[in-house]
DOGUGU-724482 format. One record per atom (N, C-alpha, C): x, y, z; residue in one letter; residue number from 1. Coordinates in steps of 0.001 Angstrom, whole numbers. Layout:
BEGIN
X,Y,Z,A,NUM
...
//
This chain:
BEGIN
79933,104072,87019,X,1
79527,104327,88409,X,1
78017,104582,88508,X,1
77458,105218,87476,X,2
76016,105497,87496,X,2
75225,104199,87675,X,2
75638,103172,86971,X,3
74980,101863,87047,X,3
75106,101285,88473,X,3
76297,101418,89055,X,4
76557,100920,90412,X,4
75675,101641,91420,X,4
75608,102970,91286,X,5
74815,103762,92234,X,5
73326,103429,92117,X,5
72830,103314,90905,X,6
71415,102950,90729,X,6
71112,101581,91354,X,6
72050,100676,91213,X,7
71921,99330,91809,X,7
71814,99446,93340,X,7
72679,100294,93911,X,8
72670,100479,95366,X,8
71401,101195,95837,X,8
70923,102150,95035,X,9
69717,102908,95427,X,9
68478,102015,95466,X,9
68569,100866,94819,X,10
67464,99897,94872,X,10
67604,98940,96064,X,10
68505,99321,97010,X,11
68720,98546,98258,X,11
69294,97160,97991,X,11
70042,97031,96904,X,12
70681,95747,96612,X,12
72101,95749,97181,X,12
72656,94538,97368,X,13
74021,94427,97878,X,13
74890,93712,96842,X,13
76215,93880,96976,X,14
77145,93286,96029,X,14
77637,91925,96506,X,14
77966,91085,95557,X,15
78645,89824,95873,X,15
80091,90163,96228,X,15
80790,89186,96762,X,16
82208,89381,97093,X,16
83005,89770,95844,X,16
82741,89081,94743,X,17
83449,89366,93487,X,17
83121,90756,92956,X,17
81834,91126,93056,X,18
81401,92447,92582,X,18
82067,93566,93362,X,18
82134,93398,94689,X,19
82768,94406,95548,X,19
84262,94510,95233,X,19
84877,93363,95005,X,20
86313,93346,94688,X,20
86587,94116,93396,X,20
85735,93915,92397,X,21
85917,94585,91107,X,21
85808,96109,91257,X,21
84833,96551,92067,X,22
84654,98002,92252,X,22
85882,98615,92914,X,22
86385,97969,93967,X,23
87535,98549,94662,X,23
88790,98496,93797,X,23
88898,97485,92966,X,24
90021,97412,92014,X,24
89952,98604,91057,X,24
88755,98925,90584,X,25
88578,100082,89695,X,25
88863,101400,90403,X,25
88504,101477,91698,X,26
88811,102687,92480,X,26
90327,102894,92512,X,26
91057,101804,92731,X,27
92523,101917,92812,X,27
93137,102324,91473,X,27
92450,102003,90387,X,28
92953,102372,89044,X,28
92549,103795,88662,X,28
91760,104462,89523,X,29
91346,105832,89235,X,29
90249,105936,88200,X,29
89425,104876,88086,X,30
88364,104846,87071,X,30
87262,105875,87376,X,30
87010,106151,88659,X,31
85885,107028,89037,X,31
86396,108395,89506,X,31
85575,109429,89291,X,32
85969,110761,89764,X,32
85567,110967,91224,X,32
85977,112095,91789,X,33
85762,112329,93225,X,33
84284,112396,93594,X,33
83461,112994,92742,X,34
82024,113091,93033,X,34
81393,111699,93077,X,34
81813,110853,92147,X,35
81287,109481,92110,X,35
81717,108694,93346,X,35
82972,108885,93737,X,36
83475,108189,94928,X,36
82735,108645,96185,X,36
82495,109954,96287,X,37
81780,110487,97456,X,37
80378,109892,97536,X,37
79686,109824,96401,X,38
78336,109252,96379,X,38
78373,107776,96782,X,38
79354,107047,96258,X,39
79480,105617,96551,X,39
79729,105383,98049,X,39
80647,106158,98620,X,40
80968,105985,100047,X,40
79786,106359,100940,X,40
79030,107363,100505,X,41
77912,107838,101322,X,41
76820,106781,101462,X,41
76637,105965,100434,X,42
75620,104899,100510,X,42
75857,104017,101734,X,42
77130,103736,102015,X,43
77454,102825,103115,X,43
77380,103512,104482,X,43
77111,104810,104482,X,44
76809,105498,105745,X,44
75332,105333,106082,X,44
74541,104990,105064,X,45
73090,104908,105253,X,45
72595,103475,105428,X,45
73468,102530,105151,X,46
73119,101136,105425,X,46
74374,100368,105827,X,46
74199,99275,106533,X,47
75345,98487,106988,X,47
75986,97765,105811,X,47
77288,97668,105869,X,48
78013,96899,104870,X,48
77793,95412,105158,X,48
77706,94598,104126,X,49
77537,93156,104344,X,49
78923,92502,104465,X,49
78958,91324,105034,X,50
80229,90602,105165,X,50
80817,90306,103784,X,50
79964,89941,102822,X,51
80443,89659,101460,X,51
81101,90892,100846,X,51
80482,92058,101040,X,52
81051,93292,100490,X,52
82389,93614,101148,X,52
82430,93495,102465,X,53
83659,93792,103195,X,53
84781,92845,102761,X,53
84437,91574,102589,X,54
85430,90598,102130,X,54
85930,90934,100728,X,54
85034,91345,99856,X,55
85421,91712,98490,X,55
86342,92916,98464,X,55
85980,93947,99253,X,56
86832,95142,99343,X,56
88209,94761,99897,X,56
88198,93917,100944,X,57
89465,93494,101546,X,57
90314,92705,100538,X,57
89674,91781,99817,X,58
90402,90974,98826,X,58
91127,91868,97822,X,58
90424,92906,97351,X,59
91022,93811,96359,X,59
92224,94538,96949,X,59
92073,95075,98170,X,60
93178,95819,98779,X,60
94393,94927,99007,X,60
94155,93697,99462,X,61
95282,92800,99728,X,61
95959,92350,98436,X,61
95165,92163,97405,X,62
95735,91742,96118,X,62
96593,92851,95508,X,62
96168,94091,95735,X,63
96870,95231,95134,X,63
97961,95800,96031,X,63
98029,95340,97278,X,64
98924,96005,98236,X,64
100391,95679,97953,X,64
101255,96539,98488,X,65
102694,96298,98470,X,65
102988,95512,99748,X,65
103222,94187,99659,X,66
103390,93408,100887,X,66
104770,93618,101505,X,66
104837,93450,102815,X,67
106102,93598,103528,X,67
106389,92300,104278,X,67
107590,91768,104065,X,68
108017,90562,104781,X,68
109046,90975,105833,X,68
108684,90819,107106,X,69
109565,91255,108184,X,69
110441,90109,108708,X,69
110945,89323,107788,X,70
111899,88246,108112,X,70
111410,87291,109190,X,70
110150,86929,109096,X,71
109629,85904,109996,X,71
109315,86355,111403,X,71
109420,87668,111685,X,72
109067,88147,113025,X,72
107554,88032,113222,X,72
107137,87461,114343,X,73
105705,87405,114676,X,73
105322,88762,115246,X,73
104595,89557,114455,X,74
104320,90946,114855,X,74
102861,91144,115256,X,74
102684,92176,116076,X,75
101364,92598,116549,X,75
101008,93925,115889,X,75
99726,94098,115598,X,76
99216,95419,115201,X,76
98142,95797,116205,X,76
98226,97022,116716,X,77
97151,97560,117566,X,77
96530,98698,116765,X,77
95266,98548,116413,X,78
94653,99532,115518,X,78
93178,99693,115840,X,78
92722,100932,115796,X,79
91289,101194,115955,X,79
90691,101524,114595,X,79
89414,101268,114440,X,80
88762,101621,113177,X,80
88640,103129,113044,X,80
88706,103849,114170,X,81
88401,105281,114129,X,81
86909,105455,113911,X,81
86488,106689,113776,X,82
85078,106940,113486,X,82
84164,106880,114700,X,82
84762,106864,115914,X,83
83875,106844,117086,X,83
83477,108251,117522,X,83
84096,109266,116894,X,84
83731,110656,117180,X,84
84134,111138,118560,X,84
85036,110415,119234,X,85
85381,110744,120624,X,85
86623,111627,120748,X,85
87438,111683,119693,X,86
88662,112483,119695,X,86
89535,112260,120928,X,86
89871,111006,121181,X,87
90807,110695,122258,X,87
92236,110933,121770,X,87
93185,110965,122706,X,88
94591,111058,122299,X,88
94995,109740,121627,X,88
96234,109664,121117,X,89
96622,108531,120263,X,89
96943,107273,121079,X,89
95891,106667,121605,X,90
96024,105538,122533,X,90
96686,104333,121854,X,90
96196,103946,120670,X,91
96720,102744,120003,X,91
98208,102865,119706,X,91
98614,104024,119194,X,92
100010,104217,118805,X,92
100914,104188,120036,X,92
100494,104845,121108,X,93
101268,104814,122354,X,93
101362,103398,122907,X,93
100257,102664,122823,X,94
100239,101282,123321,X,94
101258,100427,122586,X,94
101431,100706,121296,X,95
102407,99956,120497,X,95
103822,100124,121048,X,95
104167,101350,121459,X,96
105505,101585,122007,X,96
105680,100891,123359,X,96
104606,100820,124140,X,97
104703,100119,125425,X,97
104913,98626,125191,X,97
104221,98081,124191,X,98
104413,96665,123838,X,98
105862,96434,123384,X,98
106370,97335,122542,X,99
107760,97208,122066,X,99
108731,97292,123241,X,99
108455,98195,124178,X,100
109312,98335,125356,X,100
109280,97105,126253,X,100
108196,96348,126151,X,101
108054,95122,126952,X,101
108568,93892,126209,X,101
109203,94103,125050,X,102
109816,92989,124329,X,102
108996,92420,123191,X,102
107825,93019,122911,X,103
107016,92561,121784,X,103
107512,93165,120479,X,103
107099,92595,119367,X,104
107431,93141,118050,X,104
106141,93676,117422,X,104
106201,94903,116911,X,105
104993,95588,116440,X,105
105169,96106,115017,X,105
104166,95859,114173,X,106
104096,96495,112849,X,106
102788,97283,112840,X,106
102873,98557,113196,X,107
101679,99393,113356,X,107
101243,99944,112004,X,107
100012,99638,111640,X,108
99432,100109,110378,X,108
98583,101336,110705,X,108
98743,102429,109976,X,109
97970,103623,110308,X,109
97859,104590,109154,X,109
97088,105651,109390,X,110
96831,106636,108337,X,110
96605,107990,108992,X,110
96454,109013,108160,X,111
96091,110331,108671,X,111
94672,110286,109225,X,111
94392,111148,110194,X,112
93045,111212,110761,X,112
92053,111720,109732,X,112
90881,111103,109706,X,113
89800,111545,108820,X,113
88663,112087,109674,X,113
88198,111251,110607,X,114
87096,111681,111475,X,114
87612,112134,112837,X,114
88952,112110,113023,X,115
89542,112644,114260,X,115
90605,113658,113876,X,115
91031,114478,114842,X,116
91984,115551,114542,X,116
93353,114980,114207,X,116
93780,113981,114962,X,117
95127,113452,114756,X,117
95123,111933,114680,X,117
95320,111407,113470,X,118
95435,109962,113304,X,118
96851,109513,113626,X,118
97086,108209,113546,X,119
98404,107658,113867,X,119
99489,108273,112976,X,119
99193,108420,111677,X,120
100203,108979,110759,X,120
100512,110439,111092,X,120
99477,111194,111486,X,121
99710,112600,111852,X,121
100709,112709,112998,X,121
100473,111912,114043,X,122
101321,112034,115229,X,122
102717,111471,114967,X,122
102817,110370,114224,X,123
104140,109799,113948,X,123
104979,110753,113095,X,123
104352,111387,112127,X,124
105040,112373,111289,X,124
105495,113562,112139,X,124
104636,114003,113050,X,125
104934,115164,113903,X,125
106136,114926,114809,X,125
106326,113672,115241,X,126
107418,113402,116186,X,126
108693,112918,115491,X,126
108715,113006,114142,X,127
109970,112786,113427,X,127
110114,111473,112691,X,127
109031,110704,112567,X,128
109122,109442,111820,X,128
108949,109713,110331,X,128
109793,109070,109508,X,129
109682,109229,108048,X,129
109015,107989,107458,X,129
107904,108201,106753,X,130
107167,107085,106153,X,130
108013,106431,105058,X,130
107927,105109,105008,X,131
108729,104376,104024,X,131
108080,103042,103705,X,131
108448,102486,102543,X,132
107977,101147,102187,X,132
109168,100231,101937,X,132
110342,100642,102425,X,133
111572,99884,102226,X,133
111625,98707,103203,X,133
111569,97515,102653,X,134
111494,96308,103487,X,134
112691,96168,104433,X,134
113887,96431,103922,X,135
115101,96310,104742,X,135
115079,97251,105928,X,135
114687,98516,105668,X,136
114667,99506,106753,X,136
113582,99189,107780,X,136
112422,98757,107311,X,137
111321,98426,108228,X,137
111690,97221,109094,X,137
112360,96243,108487,X,138
112804,95064,109258,X,138
113829,95478,110303,X,138
114737,96371,109917,X,139
115745,96869,110865,X,139
115072,97574,112051,X,139
114035,98362,111758,X,140
113320,99062,112830,X,140
112694,98067,113813,X,140
112076,97013,113272,X,141
111458,95999,114140,X,141
112525,95301,114984,X,141
113666,95007,114371,X,142
114715,94272,115091,X,142
115401,95129,116155,X,142
115617,96408,115849,X,143
116375,97256,116778,X,143
115497,98042,117752,X,143
114327,98484,117279,X,144
113453,99285,118142,X,144
112219,98504,118613,X,144
111980,97356,117977,X,145
110805,96551,118343,X,145
109537,96986,117648,X,145
109644,98006,116771,X,146
108435,98546,116141,X,146
108769,99218,114809,X,146
107866,99083,113849,X,147
107928,99889,112629,X,147
106523,100418,112367,X,147
106434,101451,111537,X,148
105139,102061,111238,X,148
104874,101955,109743,X,148
103684,101486,109389,X,149
103312,101285,107992,X,149
102224,102295,107623,X,149
102615,103340,106911,X,150
101682,104402,106512,X,150
100837,103883,105345,X,150
99564,103677,105596,X,151
98690,102926,104681,X,151
98761,103347,103208,X,151
98727,104640,102868,X,152
98725,104994,101436,X,152
99962,104521,100663,X,152
101087,104310,101347,X,153
102288,103824,100657,X,153
102130,102370,100216,X,153
101258,101643,100887,X,154
101112,100212,100625,X,154
99814,99874,99889,X,154
98877,100829,99890,X,155
97563,100574,99291,X,155
97201,101685,98310,X,155
97416,101464,97009,X,156
97140,102505,96015,X,156
95695,102998,96044,X,156
94752,102113,96373,X,157
93342,102530,96404,X,157
93113,103581,97482,X,157
93813,103453,98598,X,158
93634,104414,99697,X,158
94137,105791,99295,X,158
95175,105813,98472,X,159
95713,107093,97998,X,159
94664,107827,97157,X,159
93951,107069,96338,X,160
92948,107684,95457,X,160
91739,108225,96208,X,160
91383,107605,97321,X,161
90175,108057,98040,X,161
90497,109055,99151,X,161
91791,109269,99422,X,162
92169,110133,100552,X,162
91545,111532,100487,X,162
91588,112235,99329,X,163
91011,113582,99303,X,163
89504,113578,99596,X,163
88807,112576,99074,X,164
87349,112492,99283,X,164
87043,112211,100745,X,164
87800,111310,101356,X,165
87579,110993,102777,X,165
87808,112233,103638,X,165
88863,112976,103295,X,166
89153,114200,104060,X,166
88017,115205,103937,X,166
87505,115377,102705,X,167
86427,116351,102484,X,167
85135,115926,103188,X,167
84847,114635,103172,X,168
83635,114148,103857,X,168
83777,114303,105370,X,168
84958,113965,105895,X,169
85233,114150,107321,X,169
84447,113237,108249,X,169
83841,112183,107716,X,170
83097,111227,108553,X,170
83618,109823,108255,X,170
83296,108899,109132,X,171
83798,107542,108898,X,171
83101,106927,107683,X,171
83855,106123,106967,X,172
83317,105404,105808,X,172
83737,103935,105949,X,172
83355,103113,104973,X,173
83732,101705,105079,X,173
85248,101510,105024,X,173
85997,102551,104593,X,174
87457,102432,104595,X,174
88001,102358,106022,X,174
87279,102965,106980,X,175
87672,102802,108385,X,175
87641,101325,108781,X,175
86654,100610,108273,X,176
86502,99194,108620,X,176
87581,98346,107958,X,176
88070,98795,106804,X,177
89047,98004,106055,X,177
90454,98078,106643,X,177
90813,99215,107230,X,178
92177,99418,107741,X,178
92718,98250,108556,X,178
91983,97806,109584,X,179
92501,96706,110415,X,179
92589,95358,109699,X,179
91974,95257,108531,X,180
91957,93969,107816,X,180
93076,93843,106791,X,180
93820,94932,106559,X,181
94746,94919,105419,X,181
96165,95370,105787,X,181
96626,94993,106972,X,182
98006,95298,107351,X,182
98952,94632,106339,X,182
99797,95402,105656,X,183
100634,94826,104592,X,183
101723,93879,105103,X,183
101969,93887,106423,X,184
102925,92926,106995,X,184
102213,91640,107405,X,184
100895,91600,107154,X,185
100075,90425,107480,X,185
100321,89979,108925,X,185
100181,90946,109853,X,186
100417,90690,111281,X,186
99599,89492,111757,X,186
100275,88563,112442,X,187
99540,87374,112885,X,187
98927,87525,114271,X,187
99145,88688,114908,X,188
98506,89001,116192,X,188
97885,90393,116046,X,188
96632,90529,116424,X,189
95987,91839,116262,X,189
95079,92193,117425,X,189
95201,93449,117864,X,190
94243,94037,118801,X,190
93502,95106,118016,X,190
92204,94931,117855,X,191
91409,95834,117026,X,191
90339,96500,117882,X,191
90302,97823,117817,X,192
89241,98561,118502,X,192
88168,98951,117508,X,192
86903,98722,117859,X,193
85804,99026,116928,X,193
84763,99934,117594,X,193
84034,100687,116752,X,194
83126,101712,117265,X,194
81714,101203,117551,X,194
81416,99939,117218,X,195
80064,99422,117492,X,195
80114,97913,117696,X,195
79105,97400,118395,X,196
79033,95949,118621,X,196
78772,95205,117321,X,196
78020,95837,116417,X,197
77762,95214,115115,X,197
79082,94978,114384,X,197
79944,96001,114413,X,198
81253,95882,113774,X,198
82099,94821,114460,X,198
82009,94751,115782,X,199
82769,93745,116539,X,199
82390,92341,116089,X,199
81109,92126,115868,X,200
80644,90787,115465,X,200
81109,90442,114050,X,200
81105,91450,113166,X,201
81585,91210,111795,X,201
83068,90828,111817,X,201
83876,91593,112568,X,202
85302,91286,112670,X,202
85524,89909,113292,X,202
84749,89597,114314,X,203
84881,88291,114971,X,203
84675,87169,113949,X,203
83632,87321,113139,X,204
83347,86316,112106,X,204
84537,86200,111141,X,204
85072,87350,110695,X,205
86166,87338,109729,X,205
87446,86746,110314,X,205
87763,87141,111562,X,206
89010,86672,112158,X,206
88944,85207,112585,X,206
87740,84723,112858,X,207
87615,83305,113213,X,207
87984,82408,112031,X,207
87932,82962,110817,X,208
88293,82173,109628,X,208
89809,82143,109389,X,208
90576,82799,110253,X,209
92029,82903,110053,X,209
92775,82200,111184,X,209
94104,82193,111076,X,210
94949,81618,112139,X,210
95423,82688,113116,X,210
94941,83913,112967,X,211
95407,85004,113812,X,211
95026,84792,115275,X,211
95878,85305,116148,X,212
95528,85433,117562,X,212
95037,86878,117700,X,212
93771,87069,118096,X,213
93204,88418,118056,X,213
92410,88754,119324,X,213
92242,90046,119516,X,214
91295,90555,120509,X,214
90600,91754,119876,X,214
89275,91735,119910,X,215
88471,92843,119398,X,215
87889,93545,120608,X,215
88077,94860,120705,X,216
87589,95586,121889,X,216
86615,96689,121479,X,216
85585,96855,122301,X,217
84632,97936,122095,X,217
84140,98406,123461,X,217
84436,99667,123796,X,218
83903,100221,125039,X,218
82410,100449,124841,X,218
81626,99965,125768,X,219
80175,99946,125565,X,219
79555,101340,125531,X,219
80334,102368,125915,X,220
79841,103744,125766,X,220
80336,104366,124462,X,220
80865,103527,123534,X,221
81095,103999,122166,X,221
82524,104164,121699,X,221
83511,103960,122554,X,222
84905,104148,122131,X,222
85422,102949,121347,X,222
86345,103224,120390,X,223
86920,102125,119607,X,223
88262,101680,120209,X,223
88313,101632,121516,X,224
89493,101163,122250,X,224
89068,100888,123691,X,224
89966,100367,124495,X,225
89671,100240,125930,X,225
89812,101644,126505,X,225
88697,102265,126859,X,226
88725,103666,127299,X,226
88726,103806,128811,X,226
88328,102754,129526,X,227
88176,102756,130998,X,227
87117,103755,131471,X,227
86305,104268,130533,X,228
85207,105173,130923,X,228
83946,104374,131267,X,228
83982,103081,130995,X,229
82857,102193,131271,X,229
83291,100777,130943,X,229
82362,99853,130942,X,230
82705,98461,130646,X,230
83126,98295,129181,X,230
83970,97301,128934,X,231
84479,97011,127591,X,231
84124,95588,127196,X,231
83534,95434,126016,X,232
83306,94095,125462,X,232
84604,93649,124777,X,232
85107,92490,125159,X,233
86337,91956,124565,X,233
86048,90593,123967,X,233
86326,90481,122677,X,234
86093,89232,121952,X,234
87451,88689,121505,X,234
87747,87448,121870,X,235
89010,86822,121461,X,235
88710,85509,120744,X,235
89775,84811,120351,X,236
89616,83494,119714,X,236
88786,82551,120587,X,236
88789,82810,121899,X,237
88162,81862,122832,X,237
86768,82267,123298,X,237
86271,83411,122837,X,238
84922,83813,123263,X,238
84845,85288,123592,X,238
83721,85717,124202,X,239
83576,87142,124525,X,239
83156,87355,125968,X,239
83516,88533,126473,X,240
83278,88834,127878,X,240
83274,90349,128070,X,240
82486,90829,129025,X,241
82519,92248,129392,X,241
83447,92425,130591,X,241
84364,93391,130470,X,242
85336,93665,131536,X,242
85048,95049,132130,X,242
85210,95188,133409,X,243
85027,96490,134063,X,243
86316,97305,133923,X,243
86220,98641,134087,X,244
87439,99470,134065,X,244
88420,99041,135155,X,244
87875,98645,136314,X,245
88738,98246,137430,X,245
89546,96989,137087,X,245
88909,96041,136373,X,246
89607,94797,136004,X,246
90681,95050,134946,X,246
90434,96045,134083,X,247
91359,96304,132972,X,247
92447,97315,133311,X,247
92099,98332,134114,X,248
93063,99412,134354,X,248
93111,99918,135765,X,248
92559,99128,136672,X,249
92584,99416,138120,X,249
91591,100474,138588,X,249
91123,101342,137670,X,250
90079,102294,138070,X,250
89412,102913,136847,X,250
88252,103528,137092,X,251
87492,104160,136017,X,251
88036,105571,135760,X,251
87985,106015,134502,X,252
88402,107386,134181,X,252
87232,108152,133556,X,252
87383,109463,133456,X,253
86325,110308,132881,X,253
86671,110643,131420,X,253
85656,110822,130574,X,254
85927,111125,129155,X,254
86889,112300,128947,X,254
86756,113351,129774,X,255
87629,114518,129584,X,255
89101,114197,129888,X,255
89345,113115,130651,X,256
90715,112723,130996,X,256
91495,112200,129790,X,256
90785,111747,128769,X,257
91477,111107,127636,X,257
91245,111870,126324,X,257
90925,113149,126465,X,258
90702,114006,125297,X,258
92014,114232,124553,X,258
91952,114281,123232,X,259
93163,114322,122409,X,259
93643,115692,121977,X,259
92998,116763,122441,X,260
93437,118097,122049,X,260
92724,118604,120800,X,260
93010,119871,120447,X,261
92312,120524,119329,X,261
93139,120653,118064,X,261
94360,120145,118085,X,262
95226,120252,116900,X,262
96223,119107,116897,X,262
96865,118920,115757,X,263
97893,117876,115646,X,263
99045,118191,116597,X,263
99369,119488,116745,X,264
100464,119895,117642,X,264
100148,119512,119091,X,264
98897,119779,119504,X,265
98485,119408,120870,X,265
98541,117898,121063,X,265
98071,117180,120041,X,266
98068,115712,120118,X,266
99494,115184,120268,X,266
100441,115779,119514,X,267
101847,115344,119580,X,267
102442,115633,120956,X,267
102038,116771,121565,X,268
102537,117109,122909,X,268
102044,116085,123935,X,268
100753,115742,123841,X,269
100187,114735,124751,X,269
100910,113396,124544,X,269
101123,113045,123291,X,270
101785,111793,122928,X,270
103151,111699,123609,X,270
103958,112739,123464,X,271
105316,112708,124030,X,271
105284,112712,125556,X,271
104351,113449,126119,X,272
104251,113517,127579,X,272
103954,112132,128159,X,272
102975,111450,127559,X,273
102597,110120,128039,X,273
103740,109134,127824,X,273
104373,109201,126651,X,274
105456,108268,126321,X,274
106629,108393,127299,X,274
106859,109619,127781,X,275
107942,109842,128753,X,275
107517,109499,130180,X,275
106257,109053,130327,X,276
105770,108719,131672,X,276
105371,109941,132466,X,276
105095,111057,131764,X,277
104763,112317,132446,X,277
103306,112712,132255,X,277
102489,111773,131757,X,278
101069,112057,131564,X,278
100301,111915,132864,X,278
98984,112053,132779,X,279
98145,111905,133973,X,279
97959,110428,134298,X,279
97486,110158,135504,X,280
97220,108774,135916,X,280
96229,108127,134952,X,280
95199,108889,134578,X,281
94160,108347,133687,X,281
94745,108014,132317,X,281
95556,108923,131756,X,282
96168,108680,130446,X,282
97040,107424,130479,X,282
97847,107325,131524,X,283
98722,106153,131651,X,283
97909,104866,131754,X,283
96856,104893,132553,X,284
96050,103680,132772,X,284
95433,103174,131477,X,284
94894,104106,130689,X,285
94236,103720,129439,X,285
95253,103109,128467,X,285
96406,103749,128349,X,286
97438,103239,127445,X,286
97948,101879,127919,X,286
98154,101749,129224,X,287
98674,100474,129748,X,287
97656,99351,129587,X,287
96373,99665,129725,X,288
95332,98635,129552,X,288
95316,98123,128113,X,288
95412,99047,127150,X,289
95434,98629,125735,X,289
96722,97867,125402,X,289
97846,98339,125946,X,290
99115,97638,125718,X,290
99076,96245,126331,X,290
98488,96133,127511,X,291
98392,94837,128194,X,291
97576,93854,127366,X,291
96488,94335,126770,X,292
95677,93451,125923,X,292
96473,93068,124667,X,292
97311,93974,124182,X,293
98191,93663,123050,X,293
99196,92580,123420,X,293
99805,92698,124592,X,294
100755,91680,125058,X,294
100061,90338,125257,X,294
98802,90411,125689,X,295
98006,89193,125874,X,295
97785,88509,124514,X,295
97522,89330,123475,X,296
97380,88799,122102,X,296
98665,88128,121633,X,296
99799,88712,122029,X,297
101100,88160,121644,X,297
101464,86931,122466,X,297
100634,86639,123462,X,298
100866,85500,124370,X,298
102210,85620,125081,X,298
102541,86876,125447,X,299
103780,87126,126174,X,299
103725,86546,127587,X,299
102549,86624,128193,X,300
102344,86124,129562,X,300
101016,85381,129589,X,300
100859,84426,130520,X,301
99631,83617,130532,X,301
98373,84346,130979,X,301
98513,85412,131791,X,302
97304,86100,132278,X,302
97337,87577,131910,X,302
96151,88178,131863,X,303
96052,89606,131561,X,303
96768,90424,132637,X,303
96613,90038,133913,X,304
97235,90806,135008,X,304
98759,90855,134866,X,304
99358,89742,134448,X,305
100809,89732,134237,X,305
101183,90640,133064,X,305
100342,90655,132040,X,306
100571,91546,130892,X,306
100466,93009,131329,X,306
99504,93292,132219,X,307
99339,94673,132698,X,307
100579,95108,133484,X,307
101092,94216,134311,X,308
102298,94548,135086,X,308
103487,94813,134153,X,308
103583,94025,133084,X,309
104669,94228,132103,X,309
104513,95581,131406,X,309
103259,95976,131137,X,310
102994,97278,130507,X,310
103376,98417,131447,X,310
103034,98271,132728,X,311
103401,99283,133743,X,311
104923,99438,133776,X,311
105612,98312,133817,X,312
107081,98311,133881,X,312
107682,98967,132638,X,312
107119,98679,131464,X,313
107630,99243,130212,X,313
107535,100765,130210,X,313
106399,101280,130663,X,314
106209,102734,130676,X,314
107034,103387,131786,X,314
106933,102843,133005,X,315
107544,103509,134166,X,315
109073,103393,134188,X,315
109610,102333,133576,X,316
111074,102175,133564,X,316
111721,102993,132447,X,316
110885,103505,131536,X,317
111410,104249,130393,X,317
111703,103374,129189,X,317
111407,102075,129285,X,318
111694,101161,128164,X,318
110896,101543,126919,X,318
109638,101936,127100,X,319
108799,102334,125960,X,319
109391,103568,125271,X,319
109837,104538,126077,X,320
110420,105753,125516,X,320
111740,105453,124816,X,320
112527,104533,125365,X,321
113801,104154,124720,X,321
113547,103479,123367,X,321
112483,102698,123296,X,322
112101,102074,122029,X,322
111797,103155,120992,X,322
111073,104198,121419,X,323
110762,105333,120550,X,323
112046,106043,120096,X,323
112949,106281,121038,X,324
114211,106983,120707,X,324
115022,106188,119681,X,324
115077,104868,119862,X,325
115797,104017,118896,X,325
115174,104121,117514,X,325
113834,104112,117483,X,326
113123,104186,116206,X,326
113427,105497,115491,X,326
113345,106596,116210,X,327
113577,107911,115585,X,327
115042,108059,115164,X,327
115960,107466,115917,X,328
117391,107532,115563,X,328
117676,106819,114249,X,328
116811,105875,113882,X,329
117003,105111,112632,X,329
116462,105842,111394,X,329
115814,106987,111602,X,330
115193,107676,110452,X,330
116227,108344,109558,X,330
//
């Protein structure tokens, strides 16, 4: 690691192969926690290159425990995290609305690092049991429309860096890798990113694939459609800025989408919104993200039709019933 760090301190970058080798060694436990912390910190001080990101991704995918969901075309809605906004669990809630509207979802997530409650925190709190059993996960997708993939169970490298990420408490390049390494190889993805630079990198990477995708970045810094301001949306067909009114019928205030001060508070907000008992602002934000997810799945030809389907899923209780079915299968 000393050699690697000295190389980085000279402002040099790694080739795709070099990056892949380092992450493979991380997964094997070759480096200690101090070395890992130093390595991750370098990438907080300079931007990661596309070659490095590709190399890290290649290693994670090669080492991952893959999941085959019996040919179901699944969607993942995932944010990179690291935007420092501490919103409630918008992506995870949006997944249930998509499932309630007839979509199939394989949600990839982890414990919160730079936020109080990540997707894994809230799913664990509401009674979901993490698993890597292909049969059970397929059953969940077929019966509830959704399964949850807790990243450390599928990615040994993530398990090794988890303590260091927690201690650092800030976003690292692992935040960027999460959306690229869904072990179910979701062919439809809605990805929220914390910066326009990151959006462009993802756009470049996803354009090389057959995925149907949408990359979203709220221009005031959120890694999701926040409705607090305009949102840049990049899809297979190009990019465009959307107003809050076009996406969710009205603008909301940052305090309206705050996620609470503890995992318990986050879980309470989660259940309230899922039951259709949240605030107008909370519902709008979740429905806007779910609608963009349905649009990625090509459920309906226009975004407005997708939004109406999201409204129906939440207000009819279909999203909550999807959740109840999922928890009953645990």
